[in-house]
mmCIF file of the C-alpha atoms, coordinates in Angstrom:
data_MODEL
# 
_entry.id   MODEL 
# 
loop_
_atom_site.group_PDB 
_atom_site.id 
_atom_site.type_symbol 
_atom_site.label_atom_id 
_atom_site.label_alt_id 
_atom_site.label_comp_id 
_atom_site.label_asym_id 
_atom_site.label_entity_id 
_atom_site.label_seq_id 
_atom_site.pdbx_PDB_ins_code 
_atom_site.Cartn_x 
_atom_site.Cartn_y 
_atom_site.Cartn_z 
_atom_site.occupancy 
_atom_site.B_iso_or_equiv 
_atom_site.pdbx_formal_charge 
_atom_site.auth_seq_id 
_atom_site.auth_comp_id 
_atom_site.auth_asym_id 
_atom_site.auth_atom_id 
_atom_site.pdbx_PDB_model_num 
ATOM 1   C CA . MET A 1 1   ? 10.005  6.667   11.828  1.00 0.00 ? 1   MET A CA 1 
ATOM 2   C CA . GLY A 1 2   ? 6.345   4.383   11.642  1.00 0.00 ? 2   GLY A CA 1 
ATOM 3   C CA . PHE A 1 3   ? 6.586   0.691   11.897  1.00 0.00 ? 3   PHE A CA 1 
ATOM 4   C CA . PHE A 1 4   ? 6.114   0.495   8.079   1.00 0.00 ? 4   PHE A CA 1 
ATOM 5   C CA . ASP A 1 5   ? 8.977   2.875   7.629   1.00 0.00 ? 5   ASP A CA 1 
ATOM 6   C CA . TRP A 1 6   ? 11.865  1.126   8.852   1.00 0.00 ? 6   TRP A CA 1 
ATOM 7   C CA . PRO A 1 7   ? 12.534  -0.877  5.715   1.00 0.00 ? 7   PRO A CA 1 
ATOM 8   C CA . ALA A 1 8   ? 12.201  2.380   3.670   1.00 0.00 ? 8   ALA A CA 1 
ATOM 9   C CA . PRO A 1 9   ? 16.107  3.468   3.458   1.00 0.00 ? 9   PRO A CA 1 
ATOM 10  C CA . GLY A 1 10  ? 16.854  0.106   2.618   1.00 0.00 ? 10  GLY A CA 1 
ATOM 11  C CA . PHE A 1 11  ? 14.183  0.108   -0.776  1.00 0.00 ? 11  PHE A CA 1 
ATOM 12  C CA . THR A 1 12  ? 15.679  3.515   -1.424  1.00 0.00 ? 12  THR A CA 1 
ATOM 13  C CA . ALA A 1 13  ? 19.095  2.439   -1.426  1.00 0.00 ? 13  ALA A CA 1 
ATOM 14  C CA . LEU A 1 14  ? 18.219  -0.639  -3.443  1.00 0.00 ? 14  LEU A CA 1 
ATOM 15  C CA . ASP A 1 15  ? 16.082  1.048   -5.994  1.00 0.00 ? 15  ASP A CA 1 
ATOM 16  C CA . GLN A 1 16  ? 18.818  4.047   -6.563  1.00 0.00 ? 16  GLN A CA 1 
ATOM 17  C CA . LEU A 1 17  ? 21.060  1.475   -7.449  1.00 0.00 ? 17  LEU A CA 1 
ATOM 18  C CA . MET A 1 18  ? 19.186  0.002   -9.996  1.00 0.00 ? 18  MET A CA 1 
ATOM 19  C CA . ALA A 1 19  ? 18.136  3.268   -11.692 1.00 0.00 ? 19  ALA A CA 1 
ATOM 20  C CA . THR A 1 20  ? 21.834  3.639   -12.585 1.00 0.00 ? 20  THR A CA 1 
ATOM 21  C CA . ALA A 1 21  ? 20.817  0.486   -15.335 1.00 0.00 ? 21  ALA A CA 1 
ATOM 22  C CA . LEU A 1 22  ? 17.049  0.327   -15.292 1.00 0.00 ? 22  LEU A CA 1 
ATOM 23  C CA . PRO A 1 23  ? 14.079  2.406   -16.394 1.00 0.00 ? 23  PRO A CA 1 
ATOM 24  C CA . ASP A 1 24  ? 11.300  3.063   -13.815 1.00 0.00 ? 24  ASP A CA 1 
ATOM 25  C CA . TRP A 1 25  ? 9.047   0.610   -15.282 1.00 0.00 ? 25  TRP A CA 1 
ATOM 26  C CA . LEU A 1 26  ? 11.610  -2.094  -15.175 1.00 0.00 ? 26  LEU A CA 1 
ATOM 27  C CA . ARG A 1 27  ? 12.934  -1.175  -11.634 1.00 0.00 ? 27  ARG A CA 1 
ATOM 28  C CA . LEU A 1 28  ? 8.742   -1.500  -10.442 1.00 0.00 ? 28  LEU A CA 1 
ATOM 29  C CA . THR A 1 29  ? 8.413   -4.960  -12.738 1.00 0.00 ? 29  THR A CA 1 
ATOM 30  C CA . ILE A 1 30  ? 11.489  -6.363  -10.326 1.00 0.00 ? 30  ILE A CA 1 
ATOM 31  C CA . TRP A 1 31  ? 9.588   -4.932  -6.965  1.00 0.00 ? 31  TRP A CA 1 
ATOM 32  C CA . ALA A 1 32  ? 6.405   -6.633  -7.999  1.00 0.00 ? 32  ALA A CA 1 
ATOM 33  C CA . GLY A 1 33  ? 7.784   -9.858  -8.683  1.00 0.00 ? 33  GLY A CA 1 
ATOM 34  C CA . VAL A 1 34  ? 10.056  -9.667  -5.615  1.00 0.00 ? 34  VAL A CA 1 
ATOM 35  C CA . ALA A 1 35  ? 6.744   -8.524  -3.222  1.00 0.00 ? 35  ALA A CA 1 
ATOM 36  C CA . ALA A 1 36  ? 4.924   -11.630 -4.555  1.00 0.00 ? 36  ALA A CA 1 
ATOM 37  C CA . ILE A 1 37  ? 7.292   -14.366 -4.629  1.00 0.00 ? 37  ILE A CA 1 
ATOM 38  C CA . GLY A 1 38  ? 8.546   -12.831 -0.883  1.00 0.00 ? 38  GLY A CA 1 
ATOM 39  C CA . THR A 1 39  ? 4.661   -12.666 0.622   1.00 0.00 ? 39  THR A CA 1 
ATOM 40  C CA . MET A 1 40  ? 3.622   -16.066 -0.941  1.00 0.00 ? 40  MET A CA 1 
ATOM 41  C CA . LEU A 1 41  ? 6.362   -17.792 0.054   1.00 0.00 ? 41  LEU A CA 1 
ATOM 42  C CA . LEU A 1 42  ? 6.323   -15.834 3.691   1.00 0.00 ? 42  LEU A CA 1 
ATOM 43  C CA . TYR A 1 43  ? 2.736   -17.210 3.575   1.00 0.00 ? 43  TYR A CA 1 
ATOM 44  C CA . LYS A 1 44  ? 3.602   -20.614 2.896   1.00 0.00 ? 44  LYS A CA 1 
ATOM 45  C CA . TRP A 1 45  ? 5.925   -20.671 5.836   1.00 0.00 ? 45  TRP A CA 1 
ATOM 46  C CA . LEU A 1 46  ? 3.587   -18.780 8.441   1.00 0.00 ? 46  LEU A CA 1 
ATOM 47  C CA . SER A 1 47  ? 0.513   -20.951 7.680   1.00 0.00 ? 47  SER A CA 1 
ATOM 48  C CA . PRO A 1 48  ? -0.361  -24.648 8.445   1.00 0.00 ? 48  PRO A CA 1 
ATOM 49  C CA . GLN A 1 49  ? -0.171  -25.554 4.975   1.00 0.00 ? 49  GLN A CA 1 
ATOM 50  C CA . SER A 1 50  ? -1.093  -29.562 6.188   1.00 0.00 ? 50  SER A CA 1 
ATOM 51  C CA . ARG A 1 51  ? -4.299  -28.506 8.254   1.00 0.00 ? 51  ARG A CA 1 
ATOM 52  C CA . ILE A 1 52  ? -5.419  -26.092 5.596   1.00 0.00 ? 52  ILE A CA 1 
ATOM 53  C CA . ALA A 1 53  ? -5.467  -28.640 2.799   1.00 0.00 ? 53  ALA A CA 1 
ATOM 54  C CA . GLU A 1 54  ? -7.620  -30.961 5.231   1.00 0.00 ? 54  GLU A CA 1 
ATOM 55  C CA . ALA A 1 55  ? -9.386  -27.904 5.944   1.00 0.00 ? 55  ALA A CA 1 
ATOM 56  C CA . LYS A 1 56  ? -10.175 -27.667 2.276   1.00 0.00 ? 56  LYS A CA 1 
ATOM 57  C CA . LYS A 1 57  ? -11.004 -30.560 1.806   1.00 0.00 ? 57  LYS A CA 1 
ATOM 58  C CA . ASN A 1 58  ? -13.478 -31.155 4.413   1.00 0.00 ? 58  ASN A CA 1 
ATOM 59  C CA . ALA A 1 59  ? -15.068 -27.984 3.262   1.00 0.00 ? 59  ALA A CA 1 
ATOM 60  C CA . ARG A 1 60  ? -15.544 -29.170 -0.075  1.00 0.00 ? 60  ARG A CA 1 
ATOM 61  C CA . GLU A 1 61  ? -17.065 -32.749 1.531   1.00 0.00 ? 61  GLU A CA 1 
ATOM 62  C CA . ALA A 1 62  ? -19.445 -30.950 3.412   1.00 0.00 ? 62  ALA A CA 1 
ATOM 63  C CA . ARG A 1 63  ? -20.422 -28.663 0.361   1.00 0.00 ? 63  ARG A CA 1 
ATOM 64  C CA . GLN A 1 64  ? -20.896 -31.920 -1.967  1.00 0.00 ? 64  GLN A CA 1 
ATOM 65  C CA . ARG A 1 65  ? -23.069 -33.437 0.630   1.00 0.00 ? 65  ARG A CA 1 
ATOM 66  C CA . LEU A 1 66  ? -25.232 -30.530 0.930   1.00 0.00 ? 66  LEU A CA 1 
ATOM 67  C CA . ASN A 1 67  ? -25.843 -30.133 -2.802  1.00 0.00 ? 67  ASN A CA 1 
ATOM 68  C CA . ALA A 1 68  ? -26.294 -33.679 -3.139  1.00 0.00 ? 68  ALA A CA 1 
ATOM 69  C CA . PHE A 1 69  ? -29.036 -33.897 -0.225  1.00 0.00 ? 69  PHE A CA 1 
ATOM 70  C CA . ASP A 1 70  ? -32.415 -34.178 -1.572  1.00 0.00 ? 70  ASP A CA 1 
ATOM 71  C CA . GLY A 1 71  ? -34.791 -34.555 1.560   1.00 0.00 ? 71  GLY A CA 1 
ATOM 72  C CA . ASP A 1 72  ? -36.714 -31.545 3.320   1.00 0.00 ? 72  ASP A CA 1 
ATOM 73  C CA . PHE A 1 73  ? -34.991 -28.390 3.910   1.00 0.00 ? 73  PHE A CA 1 
ATOM 74  C CA . ALA A 1 74  ? -36.077 -29.027 8.048   1.00 0.00 ? 74  ALA A CA 1 
ATOM 75  C CA . ASP A 1 75  ? -33.739 -32.037 8.019   1.00 0.00 ? 75  ASP A CA 1 
ATOM 76  C CA . ALA A 1 76  ? -30.561 -30.182 6.639   1.00 0.00 ? 76  ALA A CA 1 
ATOM 77  C CA . GLY A 1 77  ? -29.624 -28.528 9.874   1.00 0.00 ? 77  GLY A CA 1 
ATOM 78  C CA . PRO A 1 78  ? -26.816 -30.993 10.436  1.00 0.00 ? 78  PRO A CA 1 
ATOM 79  C CA . LEU A 1 79  ? -25.286 -30.614 6.591   1.00 0.00 ? 79  LEU A CA 1 
ATOM 80  C CA . ILE A 1 80  ? -25.596 -26.678 6.922   1.00 0.00 ? 80  ILE A CA 1 
ATOM 81  C CA . ARG A 1 81  ? -24.022 -26.406 10.164  1.00 0.00 ? 81  ARG A CA 1 
ATOM 82  C CA . ARG A 1 82  ? -21.150 -29.076 9.087   1.00 0.00 ? 82  ARG A CA 1 
ATOM 83  C CA . GLN A 1 83  ? -20.785 -26.737 5.796   1.00 0.00 ? 83  GLN A CA 1 
ATOM 84  C CA . PHE A 1 84  ? -20.681 -23.232 7.740   1.00 0.00 ? 84  PHE A CA 1 
ATOM 85  C CA . ALA A 1 85  ? -18.031 -25.261 10.425  1.00 0.00 ? 85  ALA A CA 1 
ATOM 86  C CA . THR A 1 86  ? -15.677 -26.446 7.957   1.00 0.00 ? 86  THR A CA 1 
ATOM 87  C CA . ALA A 1 87  ? -15.834 -23.065 5.816   1.00 0.00 ? 87  ALA A CA 1 
ATOM 88  C CA . PHE A 1 88  ? -15.052 -21.434 9.018   1.00 0.00 ? 88  PHE A CA 1 
ATOM 89  C CA . ARG A 1 89  ? -12.378 -23.438 10.148  1.00 0.00 ? 89  ARG A CA 1 
ATOM 90  C CA . HIS A 1 90  ? -10.891 -22.992 6.766   1.00 0.00 ? 90  HIS A CA 1 
ATOM 91  C CA . VAL A 1 91  ? -11.003 -19.278 7.051   1.00 0.00 ? 91  VAL A CA 1 
ATOM 92  C CA . GLY A 1 92  ? -9.603  -19.416 10.379  1.00 0.00 ? 92  GLY A CA 1 
ATOM 93  C CA . LEU A 1 93  ? -6.601  -21.552 9.399   1.00 0.00 ? 93  LEU A CA 1 
ATOM 94  C CA . VAL A 1 94  ? -5.856  -18.856 6.632   1.00 0.00 ? 94  VAL A CA 1 
ATOM 95  C CA . VAL A 1 95  ? -6.124  -15.741 7.932   1.00 0.00 ? 95  VAL A CA 1 
ATOM 96  C CA . PRO A 1 96  ? -3.435  -15.210 10.685  1.00 0.00 ? 96  PRO A CA 1 
ATOM 97  C CA . GLY A 1 97  ? -0.770  -16.017 8.259   1.00 0.00 ? 97  GLY A CA 1 
ATOM 98  C CA . THR A 1 98  ? -2.264  -14.139 5.288   1.00 0.00 ? 98  THR A CA 1 
ATOM 99  C CA . LEU A 1 99  ? -2.420  -10.899 7.828   1.00 0.00 ? 99  LEU A CA 1 
ATOM 100 C CA . LEU A 1 100 ? 1.573   -11.664 9.138   1.00 0.00 ? 100 LEU A CA 1 
ATOM 101 C CA . ALA A 1 101 ? 2.568   -11.910 5.415   1.00 0.00 ? 101 ALA A CA 1 
ATOM 102 C CA . ILE A 1 102 ? 1.468   -8.963  3.868   1.00 0.00 ? 102 ILE A CA 1 
ATOM 103 C CA . LEU A 1 103 ? 3.144   -6.788  6.759   1.00 0.00 ? 103 LEU A CA 1 
ATOM 104 C CA . PRO A 1 104 ? 6.243   -6.511  4.389   1.00 0.00 ? 104 PRO A CA 1 
ATOM 105 C CA . LEU A 1 105 ? 4.028   -5.955  1.516   1.00 0.00 ? 105 LEU A CA 1 
ATOM 106 C CA . LEU A 1 106 ? 2.319   -2.818  2.995   1.00 0.00 ? 106 LEU A CA 1 
ATOM 107 C CA . SER A 1 107 ? 6.064   -1.413  4.087   1.00 0.00 ? 107 SER A CA 1 
ATOM 108 C CA . LEU A 1 108 ? 7.110   -1.911  0.172   1.00 0.00 ? 108 LEU A CA 1 
ATOM 109 C CA . LEU A 1 109 ? 3.759   -0.092  -0.878  1.00 0.00 ? 109 LEU A CA 1 
ATOM 110 C CA . LEU A 1 110 ? 3.714   2.749   1.079   1.00 0.00 ? 110 LEU A CA 1 
ATOM 111 C CA . TRP A 1 111 ? 7.512   2.923   0.320   1.00 0.00 ? 111 TRP A CA 1 
ATOM 112 C CA . ALA A 1 112 ? 6.222   2.955   -3.227  1.00 0.00 ? 112 ALA A CA 1 
ATOM 113 C CA . GLU A 1 113 ? 3.672   5.349   -2.996  1.00 0.00 ? 113 GLU A CA 1 
ATOM 114 C CA . THR A 1 114 ? 6.285   8.079   -1.752  1.00 0.00 ? 114 THR A CA 1 
ATOM 115 C CA . TYR A 1 115 ? 8.362   7.340   -4.078  1.00 0.00 ? 115 TYR A CA 1 
ATOM 116 C CA . TYR A 1 116 ? 6.871   6.746   -7.243  1.00 0.00 ? 116 TYR A CA 1 
ATOM 117 C CA . GLY A 1 117 ? 3.528   8.193   -6.746  1.00 0.00 ? 117 GLY A CA 1 
ATOM 118 C CA . HIS A 1 118 ? 4.540   11.869  -7.706  1.00 0.00 ? 118 HIS A CA 1 
ATOM 119 C CA . ARG A 1 119 ? 7.038   14.369  -8.321  1.00 0.00 ? 119 ARG A CA 1 
ATOM 120 C CA . LEU A 1 120 ? 8.058   17.628  -7.447  1.00 0.00 ? 120 LEU A CA 1 
ATOM 121 C CA . PRO A 1 121 ? 7.512   20.195  -9.813  1.00 0.00 ? 121 PRO A CA 1 
ATOM 122 C CA . PRO A 1 122 ? 10.356  22.522  -11.261 1.00 0.00 ? 122 PRO A CA 1 
ATOM 123 C CA . PRO A 1 123 ? 11.338  25.702  -9.142  1.00 0.00 ? 123 PRO A CA 1 
ATOM 124 C CA . ASP A 1 124 ? 9.684   28.082  -11.696 1.00 0.00 ? 124 ASP A CA 1 
ATOM 125 C CA . ASP A 1 125 ? 6.357   25.805  -11.755 1.00 0.00 ? 125 ASP A CA 1 
ATOM 126 C CA . PRO A 1 126 ? 4.730   26.413  -8.013  1.00 0.00 ? 126 PRO A CA 1 
ATOM 127 C CA . PRO A 1 127 ? 1.926   23.853  -7.579  1.00 0.00 ? 127 PRO A CA 1 
ATOM 128 C CA . THR A 1 128 ? -1.672  24.766  -6.504  1.00 0.00 ? 128 THR A CA 1 
ATOM 129 C CA . VAL A 1 129 ? -2.045  24.512  -2.454  1.00 0.00 ? 129 VAL A CA 1 
ATOM 130 C CA . ARG A 1 130 ? -5.352  24.720  -0.556  1.00 0.00 ? 130 ARG A CA 1 
ATOM 131 C CA . THR A 1 131 ? -5.521  24.513  3.090   1.00 0.00 ? 131 THR A CA 1 
ATOM 132 C CA . VAL A 1 132 ? -8.409  23.132  4.977   1.00 0.00 ? 132 VAL A CA 1 
ATOM 133 C CA . PRO A 1 133 ? -9.842  24.980  6.676   1.00 0.00 ? 133 PRO A CA 1 
ATOM 134 C CA . GLU A 1 134 ? -9.523  27.607  3.443   1.00 0.00 ? 134 GLU A CA 1 
ATOM 135 C CA . GLY A 1 135 ? -8.248  31.006  4.266   1.00 0.00 ? 135 GLY A CA 1 
ATOM 136 C CA . ALA A 1 136 ? -4.925  30.329  5.002   1.00 0.00 ? 136 ALA A CA 1 
ATOM 137 C CA . GLU A 1 137 ? -2.104  31.980  3.144   1.00 0.00 ? 137 GLU A CA 1 
ATOM 138 C CA . THR A 1 138 ? 0.760   29.574  1.441   1.00 0.00 ? 138 THR A CA 1 
ATOM 139 C CA . ARG A 1 139 ? 3.697   30.638  -0.010  1.00 0.00 ? 139 ARG A CA 1 
ATOM 140 C CA . TRP A 1 140 ? 5.828   28.260  -2.192  1.00 0.00 ? 140 TRP A CA 1 
ATOM 141 C CA . ASN A 1 141 ? 9.876   28.779  -2.793  1.00 0.00 ? 141 ASN A CA 1 
ATOM 142 C CA . GLY A 1 142 ? 11.105  26.308  -5.142  1.00 0.00 ? 142 GLY A CA 1 
ATOM 143 C CA . ALA A 1 143 ? 14.155  28.000  -5.788  1.00 0.00 ? 143 ALA A CA 1 
ATOM 144 C CA . GLN A 1 144 ? 16.095  26.663  -2.435  1.00 0.00 ? 144 GLN A CA 1 
ATOM 145 C CA . GLN A 1 145 ? 16.629  23.053  -2.636  1.00 0.00 ? 145 GLN A CA 1 
ATOM 146 C CA . PRO A 1 146 ? 14.595  21.161  -0.917  1.00 0.00 ? 146 PRO A CA 1 
ATOM 147 C CA . ALA A 1 147 ? 11.669  23.393  -1.939  1.00 0.00 ? 147 ALA A CA 1 
ATOM 148 C CA . GLU A 1 148 ? 9.808   25.058  1.440   1.00 0.00 ? 148 GLU A CA 1 
ATOM 149 C CA . LEU A 1 149 ? 5.859   25.757  1.739   1.00 0.00 ? 149 LEU A CA 1 
ATOM 150 C CA . SER A 1 150 ? 5.106   28.081  4.010   1.00 0.00 ? 150 SER A CA 1 
ATOM 151 C CA . VAL A 1 151 ? 1.660   28.501  5.568   1.00 0.00 ? 151 VAL A CA 1 
ATOM 152 C CA . PHE A 1 152 ? 0.515   31.845  7.108   1.00 0.00 ? 152 PHE A CA 1 
ATOM 153 C CA . ASN A 1 153 ? -2.518  32.613  9.197   1.00 0.00 ? 153 ASN A CA 1 
ATOM 154 C CA . GLY A 1 154 ? -2.898  36.301  8.682   1.00 0.00 ? 154 GLY A CA 1 
ATOM 155 C CA . PRO A 1 155 ? 0.754   37.758  9.623   1.00 0.00 ? 155 PRO A CA 1 
ATOM 156 C CA . THR A 1 156 ? 1.764   34.484  11.741  1.00 0.00 ? 156 THR A CA 1 
ATOM 157 C CA . LEU A 1 157 ? 3.406   31.301  10.380  1.00 0.00 ? 157 LEU A CA 1 
ATOM 158 C CA . VAL A 1 158 ? 1.917   28.445  10.881  1.00 0.00 ? 158 VAL A CA 1 
ATOM 159 C CA . ALA A 1 159 ? 4.418   25.768  9.621   1.00 0.00 ? 159 ALA A CA 1 
ATOM 160 C CA . ALA A 1 160 ? 7.340   25.610  7.066   1.00 0.00 ? 160 ALA A CA 1 
ATOM 161 C CA . ILE A 1 161 ? 7.384   22.709  5.448   1.00 0.00 ? 161 ILE A CA 1 
ATOM 162 C CA . ASP A 1 162 ? 10.505  21.301  3.778   1.00 0.00 ? 162 ASP A CA 1 
ATOM 163 C CA . MET A 1 163 ? 9.733   19.791  0.597   1.00 0.00 ? 163 MET A CA 1 
ATOM 164 C CA . THR A 1 164 ? 12.066  16.645  1.095   1.00 0.00 ? 164 THR A CA 1 
ATOM 165 C CA . ALA A 1 165 ? 9.770   13.842  -0.293  1.00 0.00 ? 165 ALA A CA 1 
ATOM 166 C CA . PRO A 1 166 ? 7.106   14.556  -2.842  1.00 0.00 ? 166 PRO A CA 1 
ATOM 167 C CA . VAL A 1 167 ? 4.050   13.891  -0.765  1.00 0.00 ? 167 VAL A CA 1 
ATOM 168 C CA . GLY A 1 168 ? 0.517   15.852  -1.072  1.00 0.00 ? 168 GLY A CA 1 
ATOM 169 C CA . ILE A 1 169 ? -0.885  16.122  2.140   1.00 0.00 ? 169 ILE A CA 1 
ATOM 170 C CA . VAL A 1 170 ? 0.310   17.654  5.378   1.00 0.00 ? 170 VAL A CA 1 
ATOM 171 C CA . THR A 1 171 ? -2.038  17.410  8.607   1.00 0.00 ? 171 THR A CA 1 
ATOM 172 C CA . LYS A 1 172 ? -1.959  17.417  12.431  1.00 0.00 ? 172 LYS A CA 1 
ATOM 173 C CA . GLN A 1 173 ? -0.179  14.262  13.638  1.00 0.00 ? 173 GLN A CA 1 
ATOM 174 C CA . PRO A 1 174 ? -2.634  11.616  13.642  1.00 0.00 ? 174 PRO A CA 1 
ATOM 175 C CA . TRP A 1 175 ? -2.898  8.993   16.442  1.00 0.00 ? 175 TRP A CA 1 
ATOM 176 C CA . TRP A 1 176 ? -1.906  5.895   13.716  1.00 0.00 ? 176 TRP A CA 1 
ATOM 177 C CA . HIS A 1 177 ? 1.494   7.943   13.029  1.00 0.00 ? 177 HIS A CA 1 
ATOM 178 C CA . TRP A 1 178 ? 3.375   5.180   14.349  1.00 0.00 ? 178 TRP A CA 1 
ATOM 179 C CA . LEU A 1 179 ? 2.696   3.392   11.803  1.00 0.00 ? 179 LEU A CA 1 
ATOM 180 C CA . ALA A 1 180 ? 3.474   5.111   8.957   1.00 0.00 ? 180 ALA A CA 1 
ATOM 181 C CA . GLU A 1 181 ? 5.015   8.331   9.544   1.00 0.00 ? 181 GLU A CA 1 
ATOM 182 C CA . ASN A 1 182 ? 4.733   11.442  7.180   1.00 0.00 ? 182 ASN A CA 1 
ATOM 183 C CA . PRO A 1 183 ? 8.049   12.176  5.805   1.00 0.00 ? 183 PRO A CA 1 
ATOM 184 C CA . LEU A 1 184 ? 7.459   15.928  5.513   1.00 0.00 ? 184 LEU A CA 1 
ATOM 185 C CA . GLY A 1 185 ? 5.973   16.296  9.194   1.00 0.00 ? 185 GLY A CA 1 
ATOM 186 C CA . TYR A 1 186 ? 2.717   17.518  10.922  1.00 0.00 ? 186 TYR A CA 1 
ATOM 187 C CA . LEU A 1 187 ? 1.343   20.453  11.636  1.00 0.00 ? 187 LEU A CA 1 
ATOM 188 C CA . PRO A 1 188 ? 1.125   22.269  14.945  1.00 0.00 ? 188 PRO A CA 1 
ATOM 189 C CA . ASP A 1 189 ? -1.497  20.576  17.129  1.00 0.00 ? 189 ASP A CA 1 
ATOM 190 C CA . ASP A 1 190 ? -2.474  24.192  17.773  1.00 0.00 ? 190 ASP A CA 1 
ATOM 191 C CA . ALA A 1 191 ? -2.305  25.295  14.599  1.00 0.00 ? 191 ALA A CA 1 
ATOM 192 C CA . PRO A 1 192 ? -5.550  26.634  12.730  1.00 0.00 ? 192 PRO A CA 1 
ATOM 193 C CA . VAL A 1 193 ? -5.264  24.989  9.834   1.00 0.00 ? 193 VAL A CA 1 
ATOM 194 C CA . GLU A 1 194 ? -5.920  21.273  9.907   1.00 0.00 ? 194 GLU A CA 1 
ATOM 195 C CA . GLN A 1 195 ? -4.589  19.834  6.491   1.00 0.00 ? 195 GLN A CA 1 
ATOM 196 C CA . VAL A 1 196 ? -2.396  21.281  3.634   1.00 0.00 ? 196 VAL A CA 1 
ATOM 197 C CA . TRP A 1 197 ? -2.934  19.621  0.221   1.00 0.00 ? 197 TRP A CA 1 
ATOM 198 C CA . ILE A 1 198 ? -0.139  20.254  -2.693  1.00 0.00 ? 198 ILE A CA 1 
ATOM 199 C CA . ALA A 1 199 ? -1.216  19.505  -5.998  1.00 0.00 ? 199 ALA A CA 1 
ATOM 200 C CA . LEU A 1 200 ? 1.987   17.364  -6.877  1.00 0.00 ? 200 LEU A CA 1 
ATOM 201 C CA . PRO A 1 201 ? 2.396   16.522  -10.367 1.00 0.00 ? 201 PRO A CA 1 
ATOM 202 C CA . GLU A 1 202 ? 1.726   12.607  -10.640 1.00 0.00 ? 202 GLU A CA 1 
ATOM 203 C CA . ARG A 1 203 ? 4.946   10.546  -11.740 1.00 0.00 ? 203 ARG A CA 1 
ATOM 204 C CA . HIS A 1 204 ? 4.839   8.809   -15.036 1.00 0.00 ? 204 HIS A CA 1 
ATOM 205 C CA . VAL A 1 205 ? 6.799   5.337   -15.083 1.00 0.00 ? 205 VAL A CA 1 
ATOM 206 C CA . LEU A 1 206 ? 5.456   4.283   -18.609 1.00 0.00 ? 206 LEU A CA 1 
ATOM 207 C CA . PRO A 1 207 ? 6.202   6.702   -21.697 1.00 0.00 ? 207 PRO A CA 1 
ATOM 208 C CA . PHE A 1 208 ? 3.436   5.791   -23.586 1.00 0.00 ? 208 PHE A CA 1 
ATOM 209 C CA . GLY A 1 209 ? -0.345  5.569   -22.789 1.00 0.00 ? 209 GLY A CA 1 
ATOM 210 C CA . PRO A 1 210 ? -3.353  7.826   -20.838 1.00 0.00 ? 210 PRO A CA 1 
ATOM 211 C CA . ASP A 1 211 ? -1.844  9.397   -17.984 1.00 0.00 ? 211 ASP A CA 1 
ATOM 212 C CA . TRP A 1 212 ? -3.762  6.468   -15.707 1.00 0.00 ? 212 TRP A CA 1 
ATOM 213 C CA . LEU A 1 213 ? -2.137  3.898   -17.330 1.00 0.00 ? 213 LEU A CA 1 
ATOM 214 C CA . ARG A 1 214 ? 1.145   5.531   -16.829 1.00 0.00 ? 214 ARG A CA 1 
ATOM 215 C CA . SER A 1 215 ? 1.248   5.551   -12.861 1.00 0.00 ? 215 SER A CA 1 
ATOM 216 C CA . TRP A 1 216 ? 3.056   3.013   -10.581 1.00 0.00 ? 216 TRP A CA 1 
ATOM 217 C CA . LEU A 1 217 ? 0.165   0.974   -9.878  1.00 0.00 ? 217 LEU A CA 1 
ATOM 218 C CA . ALA A 1 218 ? -0.411  0.250   -13.364 1.00 0.00 ? 218 ALA A CA 1 
ATOM 219 C CA . VAL A 1 219 ? 2.811   -1.659  -13.698 1.00 0.00 ? 219 VAL A CA 1 
ATOM 220 C CA . PHE A 1 220 ? 3.090   -3.247  -10.213 1.00 0.00 ? 220 PHE A CA 1 
ATOM 221 C CA . MET A 1 221 ? -0.388  -4.613  -8.921  1.00 0.00 ? 221 MET A CA 1 
ATOM 222 C CA . PRO A 1 222 ? -0.825  -6.545  -12.553 1.00 0.00 ? 222 PRO A CA 1 
ATOM 223 C CA . VAL A 1 223 ? 2.782   -7.691  -12.412 1.00 0.00 ? 223 VAL A CA 1 
ATOM 224 C CA . MET A 1 224 ? 2.200   -9.420  -8.782  1.00 0.00 ? 224 MET A CA 1 
ATOM 225 C CA . PHE A 1 225 ? -1.264  -10.652 -9.597  1.00 0.00 ? 225 PHE A CA 1 
ATOM 226 C CA . VAL A 1 226 ? 0.362   -12.585 -12.324 1.00 0.00 ? 226 VAL A CA 1 
ATOM 227 C CA . VAL A 1 227 ? 3.590   -13.852 -10.707 1.00 0.00 ? 227 VAL A CA 1 
ATOM 228 C CA . SER A 1 228 ? 1.366   -14.747 -7.239  1.00 0.00 ? 228 SER A CA 1 
ATOM 229 C CA . LEU A 1 229 ? -0.876  -17.045 -9.354  1.00 0.00 ? 229 LEU A CA 1 
ATOM 230 C CA . LEU A 1 230 ? 2.076   -18.540 -10.655 1.00 0.00 ? 230 LEU A CA 1 
ATOM 231 C CA . MET A 1 231 ? 3.882   -18.518 -7.212  1.00 0.00 ? 231 MET A CA 1 
ATOM 232 C CA . TYR A 1 232 ? 0.391   -20.374 -5.842  1.00 0.00 ? 232 TYR A CA 1 
ATOM 233 C CA . ARG A 1 233 ? 0.554   -23.246 -8.523  1.00 0.00 ? 233 ARG A CA 1 
ATOM 234 C CA . TRP A 1 234 ? 4.362   -23.803 -8.391  1.00 0.00 ? 234 TRP A CA 1 
ATOM 235 C CA . ALA A 1 235 ? 4.937   -23.789 -5.201  1.00 0.00 ? 235 ALA A CA 1 
ATOM 236 C CA . ASN A 1 236 ? 1.601   -25.901 -3.985  1.00 0.00 ? 236 ASN A CA 1 
ATOM 237 C CA . ILE A 1 237 ? 0.405   -23.516 -1.927  1.00 0.00 ? 237 ILE A CA 1 
ATOM 238 C CA . GLN A 1 238 ? -3.051  -23.497 0.208   1.00 0.00 ? 238 GLN A CA 1 
# 
């Protein structure tokens, strides 16, 4: 399990509990609201708010003094340096807390993409599968649960992939697997196939609208954006 994967079982358990009474779109709305509130409050707690407020004030004053300067450009050097210094100080105070605060959000986004991004096809409707490089034979067995995808190089079995999650790609193990692992596993390092792409159907969380507007991101991102703005104002976050 990768670093960002450890909360996934808890996310799944909570989502399955909510699924007994709530549709997909409403659960995603709740997840987006919780993500926005949690991320903003965590950022406020982790960042030096009073110092950021002072840095913003200094940067604004430096910008105003530079804008009001009416002399020669050669004489504006100290004002320009002051503006850049205050701006970089502001950024330097904001970035560390931001990077730490978004770590739980990244875990939630990775889980949601796996859980809500696609769905497994019916047993009698195998998906299109392609390999990189091309030429390998693939066999989809949807009769068993979970479905199994077998990859052959001639008569040799390269990989037998149990479709325990609706993930559309399997590769060899990358160096960053400790951050986020593929729930389907990985191809052997000595396999002649580098990637296996599975054209899984997209999961629609809204019962109306064009396909691109029915994905989980179309619900999650706008809600998270709006709630984040409201939290920014309500909690007086710098």
